[in-house]
C-alpha positions in Angstrom: -4.7 -13.8 -29.6 -1.8 -16.3 -30.0 1.1 -15.8 -27.6 4.4 -14.8 -29.0 6.8 -17.6 -29.5 9.7 -15.7 -27.9 7.7 -14.7 -24.8 9.6 -15.0 -21.5 8.3 -17.8 -19.4 8.7 -18.5 -15.7 11.1 -21.3 -14.8 9.8 -24.1 -12.6 13.2 -24.3 -11.0 14.0 -21.9 -8.2 17.7 -22.0 -9.2 17.2 -19.7 -12.2 16.7 -16.2 -10.8 18.0 -14.6 -14.0 14.8 -15.7 -15.7 12.7 -13.9 -13.1 14.9 -10.8 -13.6 14.2 -10.9 -17.3 10.5 -11.1 -16.7 10.6 -8.1 -14.3 12.7 -6.1 -16.8 10.4 -6.9 -19.6 7.4 -6.0 -17.4 8.9 -2.6 -16.6 9.5 -2.0 -20.4 5.9 -2.8 -21.1 4.7 -0.5 -18.3 6.8 2.3 -19.7 5.4 1.7 -23.2 1.8 1.5 -22.2 1.7 4.1 -19.4 0.4 6.8 -21.8 -2.5 7.6 -24.0 -3.1 5.4 -27.1 -0.4 2.8 -26.5 0.1 0.1 -29.1 -2.6 -2.6 -28.6 0.1 -5.3 -29.0 2.0 -3.9 -26.0 -1.1 -3.7 -23.9 -2.0 -7.3 -24.8 1.6 -8.5 -23.9 1.4 -6.7 -20.6 -2.0 -8.3 -19.8 -0.5 -11.7 -20.7 2.5 -11.2 -18.4 0.3 -10.2 -15.5 -1.8 -13.3 -16.1 0.9 -15.8 -16.9 3.2 -14.8 -14.0 0.7 -14.2 -11.1 3.1 -16.0 -8.8 5.6 -13.1 -9.2 2.9 -10.5 -8.3 4.3 -8.1 -10.9 1.5 -5.6 -10.2 3.1 -4.9 -6.9 6.0 -3.3 -8.7 3.7 -0.5 -9.9 2.4 2.2 -7.6 -1.1 1.5 -6.4 -4.2 3.6 -6.6 -3.4 5.3 -3.3 0.0 6.4 -4.6 -1.6 7.7 -7.8 -4.1 9.7 -5.7 -1.2 11.0 -3.6 0.7 12.2 -6.6 -2.4 13.9 -8.0 -3.1 15.7 -4.8 0.5 16.9 -4.5 0.7 18.0 -8.2 -2.5 20.0 -7.9 -1.4 21.8 -4.8 -0.3 25.0 -6.6 1.3 26.5 -3.5 3.8 23.7 -3.2 7.2 24.2 -4.9 8.9 21.2 -6.5 11.2 21.0 -3.4 8.2 20.9 -1.0 6.4 18.3 -3.1 9.4 16.0 -2.9 9.7 16.6 0.9 6.0 15.9 1.4 6.2 12.8 -0.7 9.1 11.5 1.4 7.2 12.5 4.6 4.2 10.4 3.4 6.5 7.4 2.7 8.0 7.7 6.2 4.6 8.0 7.8 3.6 4.7 6.2 6.8 3.1 7.5 6.2 4.5 11.0 2.8 2.9 11.0 4.3 -0.5 10.2 3.5 -0.7 6.5 6.3 -3.1 5.5 5.5 -5.8 8.1 1.7 -5.4 8.1 -0.8 -7.8 6.5 -2.3 -6.6 3.2 -5.5 -5.4 4.8 -3.5 -3.2 7.3 -1.4 -1.9 4.5 -4.4 -0.6 2.7 -5.6 1.1 5.9 -2.1 2.6 6.5 -2.1 4.0 3.0 -5.5 5.5 3.6 -4.4 7.1 6.8 -1.5 8.8 5.0 -3.8 10.1 2.3 -6.2 11.4 4.8 -3.3 13.2 6.6 -2.3 14.8 3.3 -5.8 15.8 2.5 -6.3 17.3 5.9 -3.1 19.4 5.6 -4.1 20.6 2.1 -7.5 21.6 3.3 -5.9 23.3 6.4 -3.8 25.4 4.0 -6.9 26.3 1.9 -8.9 27.2 5.0 -6.1 29.5 6.3 -5.5 31.1 2.9 -9.1 31.8 2.2 -10.3 32.9 5.7 -7.3 34.7 7.2 -8.3 37.9 5.5 -11.6 39.4 4.4 -14.0 36.8 3.0 -17.6 36.2 2.5 -19.8 34.3 4.9 -20.5 31.8 2.2 -16.7 31.2 1.8 -16.2 30.9 5.5 -19.0 28.3 5.8 -17.7 26.4 2.8 -14.1 26.1 4.2 -15.4 25.3 7.7 -17.3 22.4 6.3 -14.4 21.1 4.2 -12.1 21.3 7.2 -14.5 19.5 9.5 -15.1 16.8 6.9 -11.3 16.3 6.4 -10.7 16.1 10.2 -13.5 13.6 10.6 -12.2 11.5 7.7 -8.7 11.5 9.2 -9.8 10.6 12.7 -12.0 7.8 11.4 -9.1 6.4 9.3 -6.8 6.4 12.4 -9.4 4.8 14.6 -10.1 2.1 12.1 -6.4 1.3 11.7 -5.9 1.2 15.4 -8.8 -1.3 15.9 -7.6 -3.6 13.1 -4.0 -3.5 14.4 -5.3 -4.3 17.9 -7.3 -7.2 16.5 -4.3 -8.5 14.6 -2.1 -8.3 17.7 -4.7 -10.2 19.8 -5.0 -12.9 17.1 -1.2 -13.3 17.0 -1.0 -13.5 20.8 -3.7 -16.1 20.9 -1.9 -18.2 18.2 1.4 -17.8 20.1 -0.2 -19.1 23.3 -1.9 -21.9 21.5 1.4 -23.0 19.9 3.2 -22.7 23.3 0.5 -24.9 24.9 0.8 -27.5 22.1 4.6 -27.5 22.5 4.3 -28.0 26.3 1.8 -30.8 25.7 4.1 -32.6 23.3 6.9 -32.3 25.8 4.7 -33.8 28.5 3.7 -36.6 26.2 7.3 -37.5 25.5 8.1 -37.5 29.2 5.2 -39.7 30.0 6.2 -42.1 27.2 9.7 -42.3 28.6 8.4 -42.9 32.1 6.2 -45.8 30.9 9.1 -47.4 28.9 11.7 -46.9 31.6 
């Protein structure tokens, strides 16, 4: 399919931020137009071309990821949550990600941090279901069912936290090693300069 003649293009010059703003604005417009059932094929094609032609801008990062979509689905299907509680829980999840270092983490860690937050949400939802369905009279089958669900949710959350901790420790160790290597190289350069000065004095 031929590209439109009036399509926005990325400027090679970093001195034209307005052009980048136009690209992002148009991208948001296309996301709004195509984020529904049966969007216009032309809009979908233009959105696909923008993602492909402007990979350097990473436009896809401006749209919520799969983890956020799952989060919204889980919160929306929790019938016991009022709109106010949903908003508060959503903010709590956002803060949890920040507390775990999401903004400054490498991409691999960001994925794990998002997974930890989701597992925390799932565990709390299952805890509510367990309490609601076993606090009064209930069948043995229901008790076993909810016990298994709760145990699985606890195990998943614990595993997610442990995996994140291991990866973060590995990242910290790698950074420390790189820092020491750089410090050693800098000291060596200083010694070389001093030796050269001594020889030429």
